[in-house]
PDB file of N, CA, C, O and CB in Angstrom:
ATOM      1  N   MET A   1     -26.372  81.146  75.587  1.00  0.00           N
ATOM      2  CA  MET A   1     -26.121  80.549  74.047  1.00  0.00           C
ATOM      3  C   MET A   1     -26.454  81.820  72.848  1.00  0.00           C
ATOM      4  O   MET A   1     -26.777  81.602  71.681  1.00  0.00           O
ATOM      5  CB  MET A   1     -27.356  79.048  73.749  1.00  0.00           C
ATOM      6  N   ALA A   2     -26.332  82.760  73.292  1.00  0.00           N
ATOM      7  CA  ALA A   2     -26.742  84.011  72.841  1.00  0.00           C
ATOM      8  C   ALA A   2     -25.791  84.090  71.719  1.00  0.00           C
ATOM      9  O   ALA A   2     -24.606  84.018  72.046  1.00  0.00           O
ATOM     10  CB  ALA A   2     -26.691  85.196  73.904  1.00  0.00           C
ATOM     11  N   GLY A   3     -26.082  84.237  70.333  1.00  0.00           N
ATOM     12  CA  GLY A   3     -25.297  84.255  68.940  1.00  0.00           C
ATOM     13  C   GLY A   3     -25.040  83.209  68.303  1.00  0.00           C
ATOM     14  O   GLY A   3     -24.312  83.200  67.310  1.00  0.00           O
ATOM     15  N   HIS A   4     -25.693  82.031  68.866  1.00  0.00           N
ATOM     16  CA  HIS A   4     -24.957  80.771  68.293  1.00  0.00           C
ATOM     17  C   HIS A   4     -26.454  79.963  67.619  1.00  0.00           C
ATOM     18  O   HIS A   4     -27.026  78.971  68.069  1.00  0.00           O
ATOM     19  CB  HIS A   4     -23.954  79.702  69.779  1.00  0.00           C
ATOM     20  N   SER A   5     -26.754  80.664  66.591  1.00  0.00           N
ATOM     21  CA  SER A   5     -28.024  80.486  65.680  1.00  0.00           C
ATOM     22  C   SER A   5     -27.309  79.102  64.907  1.00  0.00           C
ATOM     23  O   SER A   5     -26.139  78.849  64.617  1.00  0.00           O
ATOM     24  CB  SER A   5     -28.478  82.085  64.481  1.00  0.00           C
ATOM     25  N   HIS A   6     -28.621  78.327  64.721  1.00  0.00           N
ATOM     26  CA  HIS A   6     -27.953  77.226  63.613  1.00  0.00           C
ATOM     27  C   HIS A   6     -28.481  77.817  61.872  1.00  0.00           C
ATOM     28  O   HIS A   6     -28.201  77.476  60.723  1.00  0.00           O
ATOM     29  CB  HIS A   6     -28.786  75.263  64.033  1.00  0.00           C
ATOM     30  N   SER A   7     -28.979  78.402  62.229  1.00  0.00           N
ATOM     31  CA  SER A   7     -29.546  79.096  60.946  1.00  0.00           C
ATOM     32  C   SER A   7     -28.422  79.782  60.191  1.00  0.00           C
ATOM     33  O   SER A   7     -28.121  79.523  59.025  1.00  0.00           O
ATOM     34  CB  SER A   7     -30.683  80.209  61.306  1.00  0.00           C
ATOM     35  N   SER A   8     -27.697  80.883  61.138  1.00  0.00           N
ATOM     36  CA  SER A   8     -26.794  81.917  60.649  1.00  0.00           C
ATOM     37  C   SER A   8     -25.425  80.959  60.161  1.00  0.00           C
ATOM     38  O   SER A   8     -24.775  81.333  59.185  1.00  0.00           O
ATOM     39  CB  SER A   8     -26.455  83.154  61.964  1.00  0.00           C
ATOM     40  N   ASN A   9     -24.998  79.565  60.991  1.00  0.00           N
ATOM     41  CA  ASN A   9     -24.434  78.622  60.678  1.00  0.00           C
ATOM     42  C   ASN A   9     -24.144  78.168  59.484  1.00  0.00           C
ATOM     43  O   ASN A   9     -23.087  78.148  58.854  1.00  0.00           O
ATOM     44  CB  ASN A   9     -24.843  77.993  61.135  1.00  0.00           C
ATOM     45  N   VAL A  10     -25.391  77.740  59.203  1.00  0.00           N
ATOM     46  CA  VAL A  10     -25.657  77.196  58.135  1.00  0.00           C
ATOM     47  C   VAL A  10     -25.708  78.008  56.651  1.00  0.00           C
ATOM     48  O   VAL A  10     -25.508  77.433  55.581  1.00  0.00           O
ATOM     49  CB  VAL A  10     -26.757  76.646  58.472  1.00  0.00           C
ATOM     50  N   LYS A  11     -26.054  79.652  56.800  1.00  0.00           N
ATOM     51  CA  LYS A  11     -25.940  80.595  55.670  1.00  0.00           C
ATOM     52  C   LYS A  11     -24.263  80.674  55.925  1.00  0.00           C
ATOM     53  O   LYS A  11     -23.764  80.302  54.863  1.00  0.00           O
ATOM     54  CB  LYS A  11     -26.975  82.209  55.808  1.00  0.00           C
ATOM     55  N   TYR A  12     -23.602  80.877  56.519  1.00  0.00           N
ATOM     56  CA  TYR A  12     -22.373  81.032  56.616  1.00  0.00           C
ATOM     57  C   TYR A  12     -21.577  79.898  55.871  1.00  0.00           C
ATOM     58  O   TYR A  12     -20.695  80.181  55.060  1.00  0.00           O
ATOM     59  CB  TYR A  12     -22.103  81.156  57.959  1.00  0.00           C
ATOM     60  N   ARG A  13     -21.904  78.668  56.161  1.00  0.00           N
ATOM     61  CA  ARG A  13     -21.284  77.727  55.471  1.00  0.00           C
ATOM     62  C   ARG A  13     -21.238  77.324  53.550  1.00  0.00           C
ATOM     63  O   ARG A  13     -20.411  76.926  52.730  1.00  0.00           O
ATOM     64  CB  ARG A  13     -21.848  76.735  56.238  1.00  0.00           C
ATOM     65  N   LYS A  14     -22.906  77.799  53.586  1.00  0.00           N
ATOM     66  CA  LYS A  14     -22.975  77.483  52.311  1.00  0.00           C
ATOM     67  C   LYS A  14     -22.822  78.942  51.156  1.00  0.00           C
ATOM     68  O   LYS A  14     -22.965  78.965  49.934  1.00  0.00           O
ATOM     69  CB  LYS A  14     -24.395  76.676  52.241  1.00  0.00           C
ATOM     70  N   ASP A  15     -22.420  80.260  52.288  1.00  0.00           N
ATOM     71  CA  ASP A  15     -21.843  81.424  51.478  1.00  0.00           C
ATOM     72  C   ASP A  15     -20.571  81.221  51.078  1.00  0.00           C
ATOM     73  O   ASP A  15     -20.049  81.772  50.109  1.00  0.00           O
ATOM     74  CB  ASP A  15     -21.836  82.661  52.164  1.00  0.00           C
ATOM     75  N   ARG A  16     -19.854  80.127  52.096  1.00  0.00           N
ATOM     76  CA  ARG A  16     -18.343  79.583  51.565  1.00  0.00           C
ATOM     77  C   ARG A  16     -18.395  78.961  50.595  1.00  0.00           C
ATOM     78  O   ARG A  16     -17.754  79.324  49.608  1.00  0.00           O
ATOM     79  CB  ARG A  16     -17.573  78.739  52.351  1.00  0.00           C
ATOM     80  N   GLN A  17     -19.190  77.810  50.579  1.00  0.00           N
ATOM     81  CA  GLN A  17     -19.218  76.618  49.592  1.00  0.00           C
ATOM     82  C   GLN A  17     -19.666  77.612  48.205  1.00  0.00           C
ATOM     83  O   GLN A  17     -18.894  77.457  47.259  1.00  0.00           O
ATOM     84  CB  GLN A  17     -20.526  75.169  50.109  1.00  0.00           C
ATOM     85  N   ASN A  18     -20.596  78.422  48.006  1.00  0.00           N
ATOM     86  CA  ASN A  18     -20.993  79.416  47.005  1.00  0.00           C
ATOM     87  C   ASN A  18     -19.942  79.887  46.443  1.00  0.00           C
ATOM     88  O   ASN A  18     -19.865  79.996  45.219  1.00  0.00           O
ATOM     89  CB  ASN A  18     -21.734  80.469  47.457  1.00  0.00           C
ATOM     90  N   GLU A  19     -18.969  80.237  47.277  1.00  0.00           N
ATOM     91  CA  GLU A  19     -17.719  81.383  46.614  1.00  0.00           C
ATOM     92  C   GLU A  19     -17.277  80.645  46.307  1.00  0.00           C
ATOM     93  O   GLU A  19     -17.351  80.692  45.079  1.00  0.00           O
ATOM     94  CB  GLU A  19     -16.758  82.380  47.236  1.00  0.00           C
ATOM     95  N   LYS A  20     -16.632  79.614  46.672  1.00  0.00           N
ATOM     96  CA  LYS A  20     -15.669  78.483  45.706  1.00  0.00           C
ATOM     97  C   LYS A  20     -16.077  78.437  44.531  1.00  0.00           C
ATOM     98  O   LYS A  20     -15.528  78.901  43.532  1.00  0.00           O
ATOM     99  CB  LYS A  20     -15.649  76.977  46.088  1.00  0.00           C
ATOM    100  N   LEU A  21     -17.050  77.877  44.611  1.00  0.00           N
ATOM    101  CA  LEU A  21     -17.864  77.393  43.098  1.00  0.00           C
ATOM    102  C   LEU A  21     -18.068  78.174  42.360  1.00  0.00           C
ATOM    103  O   LEU A  21     -18.119  77.977  41.146  1.00  0.00           O
ATOM    104  CB  LEU A  21     -19.113  76.866  43.066  1.00  0.00           C
ATOM    105  N   SER A  22     -18.296  79.652  43.137  1.00  0.00           N
ATOM    106  CA  SER A  22     -18.317  80.725  41.512  1.00  0.00           C
ATOM    107  C   SER A  22     -16.949  81.163  41.033  1.00  0.00           C
ATOM    108  O   SER A  22     -16.797  81.731  39.951  1.00  0.00           O
ATOM    109  CB  SER A  22     -19.185  82.400  41.709  1.00  0.00           C
ATOM    110  N   LYS A  23     -15.980  80.893  41.846  1.00  0.00           N
ATOM    111  CA  LYS A  23     -14.134  80.597  41.762  1.00  0.00           C
ATOM    112  C   LYS A  23     -13.680  79.740  40.587  1.00  0.00           C
ATOM    113  O   LYS A  23     -12.810  79.952  39.742  1.00  0.00           O
ATOM    114  CB  LYS A  23     -13.491  79.651  43.194  1.00  0.00           C
ATOM    115  N   LEU A  24     -14.534  78.681  40.771  1.00  0.00           N
ATOM    116  CA  LEU A  24     -14.417  77.651  40.084  1.00  0.00           C
ATOM    117  C   LEU A  24     -14.647  77.744  38.553  1.00  0.00           C
ATOM    118  O   LEU A  24     -13.920  77.460  37.602  1.00  0.00           O
ATOM    119  CB  LEU A  24     -15.181  76.819  40.654  1.00  0.00           C
ATOM    120  N   ARG A  25     -16.122  78.324  38.654  1.00  0.00           N
ATOM    121  CA  ARG A  25     -16.834  78.314  37.458  1.00  0.00           C
ATOM    122  C   ARG A  25     -16.077  79.368  36.543  1.00  0.00           C
ATOM    123  O   ARG A  25     -15.716  79.168  35.383  1.00  0.00           O
ATOM    124  CB  ARG A  25     -18.388  78.648  37.707  1.00  0.00           C
ATOM    125  N   LEU A  26     -15.918  80.436  37.225  1.00  0.00           N
ATOM    126  CA  LEU A  26     -14.951  81.897  36.775  1.00  0.00           C
ATOM    127  C   LEU A  26     -13.738  81.314  35.613  1.00  0.00           C
ATOM    128  O   LEU A  26     -13.566  81.526  34.413  1.00  0.00           O
ATOM    129  CB  LEU A  26     -13.914  82.705  38.510  1.00  0.00           C
ATOM    130  N   GLN A  27     -12.992  80.447  36.683  1.00  0.00           N
ATOM    131  CA  GLN A  27     -11.831  79.885  36.122  1.00  0.00           C
ATOM    132  C   GLN A  27     -12.138  78.812  34.754  1.00  0.00           C
ATOM    133  O   GLN A  27     -11.351  78.830  33.807  1.00  0.00           O
ATOM    134  CB  GLN A  27     -11.103  79.122  37.369  1.00  0.00           C
ATOM    135  N   ILE A  28     -12.791  78.312  34.752  1.00  0.00           N
ATOM    136  CA  ILE A  28     -13.435  77.274  33.582  1.00  0.00           C
ATOM    137  C   ILE A  28     -13.991  78.133  32.501  1.00  0.00           C
ATOM    138  O   ILE A  28     -13.896  77.801  31.319  1.00  0.00           O
ATOM    139  CB  ILE A  28     -14.740  76.246  34.160  1.00  0.00           C
ATOM    140  N   ARG A  29     -14.649  79.385  32.939  1.00  0.00           N
ATOM    141  CA  ARG A  29     -15.068  80.070  31.889  1.00  0.00           C
ATOM    142  C   ARG A  29     -14.251  80.693  30.748  1.00  0.00           C
ATOM    143  O   ARG A  29     -14.399  80.560  29.533  1.00  0.00           O
ATOM    144  CB  ARG A  29     -15.673  80.899  32.388  1.00  0.00           C
ATOM    145  N   LYS A  30     -12.845  81.811  31.835  1.00  0.00           N
ATOM    146  CA  LYS A  30     -11.895  82.115  31.477  1.00  0.00           C
ATOM    147  C   LYS A  30     -11.331  81.053  30.282  1.00  0.00           C
ATOM    148  O   LYS A  30     -11.303  81.360  29.090  1.00  0.00           O
ATOM    149  CB  LYS A  30     -11.227  82.317  32.608  1.00  0.00           C
ATOM    150  N   LYS A  31     -10.904  79.791  30.804  1.00  0.00           N
ATOM    151  CA  LYS A  31     -10.234  79.059  29.828  1.00  0.00           C
ATOM    152  C   LYS A  31     -10.588  78.133  28.907  1.00  0.00           C
ATOM    153  O   LYS A  31      -9.955  77.413  28.135  1.00  0.00           O
ATOM    154  CB  LYS A  31      -9.528  78.581  30.284  1.00  0.00           C
ATOM    155  N   LEU A  32     -12.230  78.379  29.257  1.00  0.00           N
ATOM    156  CA  LEU A  32     -13.056  78.038  27.611  1.00  0.00           C
ATOM    157  C   LEU A  32     -12.840  79.252  26.560  1.00  0.00           C
ATOM    158  O   LEU A  32     -12.449  79.164  25.396  1.00  0.00           O
ATOM    159  CB  LEU A  32     -15.014  77.902  27.785  1.00  0.00           C
ATOM    160  N   GLU A  33     -13.181  80.345  27.251  1.00  0.00           N
ATOM    161  CA  GLU A  33     -13.262  81.629  26.375  1.00  0.00           C
ATOM    162  C   GLU A  33     -11.769  81.642  25.607  1.00  0.00           C
ATOM    163  O   GLU A  33     -11.831  81.882  24.401  1.00  0.00           O
ATOM    164  CB  GLU A  33     -13.548  83.151  27.410  1.00  0.00           C
ATOM    165  N   LEU A  34     -10.560  81.434  26.119  1.00  0.00           N
ATOM    166  CA  LEU A  34      -9.191  81.680  26.083  1.00  0.00           C
ATOM    167  C   LEU A  34      -9.076  80.536  24.529  1.00  0.00           C
ATOM    168  O   LEU A  34      -8.833  80.870  23.370  1.00  0.00           O
ATOM    169  CB  LEU A  34      -8.229  81.201  27.832  1.00  0.00           C
ATOM    170  N   LEU A  35      -9.293  79.462  24.969  1.00  0.00           N
ATOM    171  CA  LEU A  35      -9.234  78.194  24.267  1.00  0.00           C
ATOM    172  C   LEU A  35     -10.287  78.368  22.648  1.00  0.00           C
ATOM    173  O   LEU A  35     -10.016  77.801  21.589  1.00  0.00           O
ATOM    174  CB  LEU A  35      -9.900  76.893  25.516  1.00  0.00           C
ATOM    175  N   ILE A  36     -11.454  79.281  22.885  1.00  0.00           N
ATOM    176  CA  ILE A  36     -12.466  79.307  21.879  1.00  0.00           C
ATOM    177  C   ILE A  36     -11.862  80.615  20.714  1.00  0.00           C
ATOM    178  O   ILE A  36     -12.071  80.647  19.501  1.00  0.00           O
ATOM    179  CB  ILE A  36     -14.116  79.657  22.718  1.00  0.00           C
ATOM    180  N   ARG A  37     -10.948  81.774  21.681  1.00  0.00           N
ATOM    181  CA  ARG A  37     -10.586  82.418  20.849  1.00  0.00           C
ATOM    182  C   ARG A  37      -9.676  82.472  20.111  1.00  0.00           C
ATOM    183  O   ARG A  37      -9.680  83.131  19.071  1.00  0.00           O
ATOM    184  CB  ARG A  37     -10.621  83.040  21.104  1.00  0.00           C
ATOM    185  N   GLN A  38      -8.296  81.461  20.721  1.00  0.00           N
ATOM    186  CA  GLN A  38      -7.386  80.565  19.855  1.00  0.00           C
ATOM    187  C   GLN A  38      -8.148  79.987  18.554  1.00  0.00           C
ATOM    188  O   GLN A  38      -8.159  80.495  17.433  1.00  0.00           O
ATOM    189  CB  GLN A  38      -6.845  79.294  20.771  1.00  0.00           C
ATOM    190  N   GLU A  39      -8.673  79.006  18.905  1.00  0.00           N
ATOM    191  CA  GLU A  39      -9.062  78.491  17.670  1.00  0.00           C
ATOM    192  C   GLU A  39     -10.296  79.063  16.620  1.00  0.00           C
ATOM    193  O   GLU A  39     -10.501  78.687  15.466  1.00  0.00           O
ATOM    194  CB  GLU A  39      -9.341  77.240  18.036  1.00  0.00           C
ATOM    195  N   ASN A  40     -10.928  79.931  17.278  1.00  0.00           N
ATOM    196  CA  ASN A  40     -12.076  80.168  16.162  1.00  0.00           C
ATOM    197  C   ASN A  40     -13.007  79.648  16.289  1.00  0.00           C
ATOM    198  O   ASN A  40     -13.895  79.997  15.511  1.00  0.00           O
ATOM    199  CB  ASN A  40     -11.904  79.893  14.983  1.00  0.00           C
ATOM    200  N   LYS A  41     -13.235  78.916  16.964  1.00  0.00           N
ATOM    201  CA  LYS A  41     -14.261  77.682  16.808  1.00  0.00           C
ATOM    202  C   LYS A  41     -14.290  76.891  18.147  1.00  0.00           C
ATOM    203  O   LYS A  41     -13.365  76.914  18.960  1.00  0.00           O
ATOM    204  CB  LYS A  41     -13.794  76.604  15.543  1.00  0.00           C
ATOM    205  N   ILE A  42     -15.540  76.130  18.306  1.00  0.00           N
ATOM    206  CA  ILE A  42     -16.130  75.757  19.491  1.00  0.00           C
ATOM    207  C   ILE A  42     -15.323  74.059  18.823  1.00  0.00           C
ATOM    208  O   ILE A  42     -15.618  73.527  17.753  1.00  0.00           O
ATOM    209  CB  ILE A  42     -18.220  76.135  19.767  1.00  0.00           C
ATOM    210  N   SER A  43     -14.449  73.618  19.690  1.00  0.00           N
ATOM    211  CA  SER A  43     -13.562  72.755  19.147  1.00  0.00           C
ATOM    212  C   SER A  43     -13.958  71.600  20.163  1.00  0.00           C
ATOM    213  O   SER A  43     -14.250  71.894  21.322  1.00  0.00           O
ATOM    214  CB  SER A  43     -11.967  73.288  19.085  1.00  0.00           C
ATOM    215  N   GLU A  44     -13.966  70.159  19.679  1.00  0.00           N
ATOM    216  CA  GLU A  44     -13.993  69.366  20.896  1.00  0.00           C
ATOM    217  C   GLU A  44     -13.314  69.055  21.936  1.00  0.00           C
ATOM    218  O   GLU A  44     -13.647  68.147  22.698  1.00  0.00           O
ATOM    219  CB  GLU A  44     -14.116  68.585  20.705  1.00  0.00           C
ATOM    220  N   LYS A  45     -12.463  69.651  22.056  1.00  0.00           N
ATOM    221  CA  LYS A  45     -11.684  69.806  23.365  1.00  0.00           C
ATOM    222  C   LYS A  45     -12.099  71.075  24.344  1.00  0.00           C
ATOM    223  O   LYS A  45     -11.764  70.998  25.526  1.00  0.00           O
ATOM    224  CB  LYS A  45     -10.137  69.969  22.964  1.00  0.00           C
ATOM    225  N   ALA A  46     -12.741  72.114  23.932  1.00  0.00           N
ATOM    226  CA  ALA A  46     -13.708  73.046  24.779  1.00  0.00           C
ATOM    227  C   ALA A  46     -14.935  72.166  25.272  1.00  0.00           C
ATOM    228  O   ALA A  46     -15.393  72.206  26.414  1.00  0.00           O
ATOM    229  CB  ALA A  46     -14.297  74.378  23.831  1.00  0.00           C
ATOM    230  N   LEU A  47     -15.462  71.249  24.088  1.00  0.00           N
ATOM    231  CA  LEU A  47     -16.566  70.861  24.512  1.00  0.00           C
ATOM    232  C   LEU A  47     -16.243  69.925  25.684  1.00  0.00           C
ATOM    233  O   LEU A  47     -17.103  69.805  26.556  1.00  0.00           O
ATOM    234  CB  LEU A  47     -17.335  70.313  23.444  1.00  0.00           C
ATOM    235  N   SER A  48     -14.886  69.129  25.811  1.00  0.00           N
ATOM    236  CA  SER A  48     -14.437  68.128  26.673  1.00  0.00           C
ATOM    237  C   SER A  48     -14.325  68.645  28.196  1.00  0.00           C
ATOM    238  O   SER A  48     -14.534  68.121  29.290  1.00  0.00           O
ATOM    239  CB  SER A  48     -13.093  67.622  26.139  1.00  0.00           C
ATOM    240  N   ILE A  49     -13.966  69.716  27.829  1.00  0.00           N
ATOM    241  CA  ILE A  49     -13.271  70.323  29.515  1.00  0.00           C
ATOM    242  C   ILE A  49     -14.766  70.821  30.020  1.00  0.00           C
ATOM    243  O   ILE A  49     -15.004  70.629  31.212  1.00  0.00           O
ATOM    244  CB  ILE A  49     -11.757  72.073  29.469  1.00  0.00           C
ATOM    245  N   ALA A  50     -15.600  71.325  29.366  1.00  0.00           N
ATOM    246  CA  ALA A  50     -16.926  71.571  29.909  1.00  0.00           C
ATOM    247  C   ALA A  50     -17.405  70.460  30.237  1.00  0.00           C
ATOM    248  O   ALA A  50     -17.503  70.426  31.464  1.00  0.00           O
ATOM    249  CB  ALA A  50     -17.818  72.210  29.112  1.00  0.00           C
ATOM    250  N   ARG A  51     -17.821  69.352  29.673  1.00  0.00           N
ATOM    251  CA  ARG A  51     -18.433  68.302  29.838  1.00  0.00           C
ATOM    252  C   ARG A  51     -17.519  68.029  31.482  1.00  0.00           C
ATOM    253  O   ARG A  51     -18.005  68.281  32.585  1.00  0.00           O
ATOM    254  CB  ARG A  51     -18.295  67.178  28.386  1.00  0.00           C
ATOM    255  N   GLU A  52     -16.499  67.616  31.296  1.00  0.00           N
ATOM    256  CA  GLU A  52     -15.373  67.347  32.588  1.00  0.00           C
ATOM    257  C   GLU A  52     -16.075  67.807  33.885  1.00  0.00           C
ATOM    258  O   GLU A  52     -16.585  67.253  34.859  1.00  0.00           O
ATOM    259  CB  GLU A  52     -13.804  68.325  32.428  1.00  0.00           C
ATOM    260  N   ASN A  53     -15.849  69.213  33.409  1.00  0.00           N
ATOM    261  CA  ASN A  53     -16.456  69.975  34.731  1.00  0.00           C
ATOM    262  C   ASN A  53     -18.018  70.346  35.168  1.00  0.00           C
ATOM    263  O   ASN A  53     -18.290  71.256  35.951  1.00  0.00           O
ATOM    264  CB  ASN A  53     -15.864  71.256  34.684  1.00  0.00           C
ATOM    265  N   ASN A  54     -18.766  69.686  34.676  1.00  0.00           N
ATOM    266  CA  ASN A  54     -20.279  69.868  34.680  1.00  0.00           C
ATOM    267  C   ASN A  54     -20.337  70.956  34.206  1.00  0.00           C
ATOM    268  O   ASN A  54     -21.060  71.514  35.032  1.00  0.00           O
ATOM    269  CB  ASN A  54     -21.054  69.801  35.892  1.00  0.00           C
ATOM    270  N   PHE A  55     -19.949  72.178  32.974  1.00  0.00           N
ATOM    271  CA  PHE A  55     -20.198  73.216  32.641  1.00  0.00           C
ATOM    272  C   PHE A  55     -21.424  73.080  31.938  1.00  0.00           C
ATOM    273  O   PHE A  55     -21.547  72.024  31.318  1.00  0.00           O
ATOM    274  CB  PHE A  55     -19.226  73.743  32.071  1.00  0.00           C
ATOM    275  N   PRO A  56     -22.398  73.925  31.882  1.00  0.00           N
ATOM    276  CA  PRO A  56     -23.600  73.648  30.639  1.00  0.00           C
ATOM    277  C   PRO A  56     -22.912  74.119  28.940  1.00  0.00           C
ATOM    278  O   PRO A  56     -22.406  75.159  28.517  1.00  0.00           O
ATOM    279  CB  PRO A  56     -25.268  74.924  31.070  1.00  0.00           C
ATOM    280  N   LYS A  57     -23.141  73.084  28.454  1.00  0.00           N
ATOM    281  CA  LYS A  57     -23.260  73.337  26.890  1.00  0.00           C
ATOM    282  C   LYS A  57     -23.556  74.546  26.479  1.00  0.00           C
ATOM    283  O   LYS A  57     -22.983  75.317  25.710  1.00  0.00           O
ATOM    284  CB  LYS A  57     -24.210  72.586  26.265  1.00  0.00           C
ATOM    285  N   GLU A  58     -24.780  74.631  27.252  1.00  0.00           N
ATOM    286  CA  GLU A  58     -25.516  76.400  26.599  1.00  0.00           C
ATOM    287  C   GLU A  58     -24.486  77.047  26.391  1.00  0.00           C
ATOM    288  O   GLU A  58     -24.054  77.444  25.308  1.00  0.00           O
ATOM    289  CB  GLU A  58     -26.523  77.537  27.680  1.00  0.00           C
ATOM    290  N   LYS A  59     -23.885  77.229  27.828  1.00  0.00           N
ATOM    291  CA  LYS A  59     -23.095  78.582  28.327  1.00  0.00           C
ATOM    292  C   LYS A  59     -21.664  78.687  27.289  1.00  0.00           C
ATOM    293  O   LYS A  59     -21.172  79.736  26.873  1.00  0.00           O
ATOM    294  CB  LYS A  59     -22.571  78.399  30.252  1.00  0.00           C
ATOM    295  N   VAL A  60     -21.185  77.324  27.022  1.00  0.00           N
ATOM    296  CA  VAL A  60     -20.157  77.239  25.854  1.00  0.00           C
ATOM    297  C   VAL A  60     -20.829  77.862  24.397  1.00  0.00           C
ATOM    298  O   VAL A  60     -20.073  78.642  23.817  1.00  0.00           O
ATOM    299  CB  VAL A  60     -19.705  75.525  25.638  1.00  0.00           C
ATOM    300  N   TYR A  61     -21.709  77.698  23.959  1.00  0.00           N
ATOM    301  CA  TYR A  61     -22.446  78.657  23.175  1.00  0.00           C
ATOM    302  C   TYR A  61     -22.760  79.981  23.075  1.00  0.00           C
ATOM    303  O   TYR A  61     -22.811  80.524  21.971  1.00  0.00           O
ATOM    304  CB  TYR A  61     -23.243  78.385  23.178  1.00  0.00           C
ATOM    305  N   GLN A  62     -23.054  80.777  24.449  1.00  0.00           N
ATOM    306  CA  GLN A  62     -23.171  81.534  24.541  1.00  0.00           C
ATOM    307  C   GLN A  62     -21.726  82.877  24.623  1.00  0.00           C
ATOM    308  O   GLN A  62     -21.629  84.014  24.160  1.00  0.00           O
ATOM    309  CB  GLN A  62     -23.983  81.155  25.279  1.00  0.00           C
ATOM    310  N   ILE A  63     -20.839  82.034  25.420  1.00  0.00           N
ATOM    311  CA  ILE A  63     -19.416  82.508  25.236  1.00  0.00           C
ATOM    312  C   ILE A  63     -18.668  82.766  23.559  1.00  0.00           C
ATOM    313  O   ILE A  63     -17.865  83.638  23.227  1.00  0.00           O
ATOM    314  CB  ILE A  63     -18.576  81.326  26.031  1.00  0.00           C
ATOM    315  N   TRP A  64     -19.415  81.416  22.537  1.00  0.00           N
ATOM    316  CA  TRP A  64     -18.738  81.537  21.298  1.00  0.00           C
ATOM    317  C   TRP A  64     -19.475  82.705  20.371  1.00  0.00           C
ATOM    318  O   TRP A  64     -19.024  83.269  19.375  1.00  0.00           O
ATOM    319  CB  TRP A  64     -18.733  80.076  20.583  1.00  0.00           C
ATOM    320  N   GLU A  65     -20.974  82.909  21.140  1.00  0.00           N
ATOM    321  CA  GLU A  65     -21.712  84.268  20.368  1.00  0.00           C
ATOM    322  C   GLU A  65     -21.085  85.376  20.791  1.00  0.00           C
ATOM    323  O   GLU A  65     -20.877  86.367  20.091  1.00  0.00           O
ATOM    324  CB  GLU A  65     -23.303  84.541  20.672  1.00  0.00           C
ATOM    325  N   LYS A  66     -20.742  85.225  22.051  1.00  0.00           N
ATOM    326  CA  LYS A  66     -20.021  86.610  22.674  1.00  0.00           C
ATOM    327  C   LYS A  66     -18.746  86.968  21.146  1.00  0.00           C
ATOM    328  O   LYS A  66     -18.652  87.794  20.238  1.00  0.00           O
ATOM    329  CB  LYS A  66     -18.936  86.098  24.734  1.00  0.00           C
ATOM    330  N   ILE A  67     -18.260  86.196  21.465  1.00  0.00           N
ATOM    331  CA  ILE A  67     -16.482  86.137  21.012  1.00  0.00           C
ATOM    332  C   ILE A  67     -16.946  86.364  19.471  1.00  0.00           C
ATOM    333  O   ILE A  67     -16.124  87.024  18.835  1.00  0.00           O
ATOM    334  CB  ILE A  67     -15.334  84.261  21.369  1.00  0.00           C
ATOM    335  N   LYS A  68     -18.046  85.972  18.769  1.00  0.00           N
ATOM    336  CA  LYS A  68     -18.039  86.414  17.486  1.00  0.00           C
ATOM    337  C   LYS A  68     -18.665  87.871  16.896  1.00  0.00           C
ATOM    338  O   LYS A  68     -18.510  88.529  15.867  1.00  0.00           O
ATOM    339  CB  LYS A  68     -18.633  85.407  16.910  1.00  0.00           C
ATOM    340  N   LYS A  69     -19.604  88.022  18.354  1.00  0.00           N
ATOM    341  CA  LYS A  69     -19.986  89.542  18.546  1.00  0.00           C
ATOM    342  C   LYS A  69     -18.939  90.795  18.299  1.00  0.00           C
ATOM    343  O   LYS A  69     -19.165  91.792  17.614  1.00  0.00           O
ATOM    344  CB  LYS A  69     -20.411  89.666  19.995  1.00  0.00           C
ATOM    345  N   GLU A  70     -17.620  90.458  19.102  1.00  0.00           N
ATOM    346  CA  GLU A  70     -16.579  90.925  19.035  1.00  0.00           C
ATOM    347  C   GLU A  70     -16.040  91.080  17.830  1.00  0.00           C
ATOM    348  O   GLU A  70     -15.798  92.185  17.344  1.00  0.00           O
ATOM    349  CB  GLU A  70     -15.958  90.397  19.702  1.00  0.00           C
ATOM    350  N   MET A  71     -15.778  89.796  17.174  1.00  0.00           N
ATOM    351  CA  MET A  71     -14.703  89.817  16.524  1.00  0.00           C
ATOM    352  C   MET A  71     -15.522  90.215  14.870  1.00  0.00           C
ATOM    353  O   MET A  71     -14.862  90.107  13.836  1.00  0.00           O
ATOM    354  CB  MET A  71     -13.781  88.267  16.789  1.00  0.00           C
ATOM    355  N   GLY A  72     -16.595  90.544  14.849  1.00  0.00           N
ATOM    356  CA  GLY A  72     -17.572  91.037  14.179  1.00  0.00           C
ATOM    357  C   GLY A  72     -17.878  89.927  13.055  1.00  0.00           C
ATOM    358  O   GLY A  72     -18.014  90.267  11.879  1.00  0.00           O
ATOM    359  N   LEU A  73     -17.955  88.923  13.361  1.00  0.00           N
ATOM    360  CA  LEU A  73     -18.585  87.814  12.341  1.00  0.00           C
ATOM    361  C   LEU A  73     -19.661  87.448  12.059  1.00  0.00           C
ATOM    362  O   LEU A  73     -19.811  86.560  11.220  1.00  0.00           O
ATOM    363  CB  LEU A  73     -18.325  86.845  12.476  1.00  0.00           C
TER     364      LEU A  73
END
């Protein structure tokens, strides 16, 4: 039974789950960033997208602050 470690299998499984979750969160972040850039504000639509996908509200405001700095507002 060499090479059949339970903890290795769990680690492999969790790594795959985390990879999928991080890709999903990155897609949501890009979608929110694009929406906020188009509207030049945090709209109800952006907040509802974040709410639906369990994306923290604080992160939405961080994205907005980043965009404001880039635009010089």
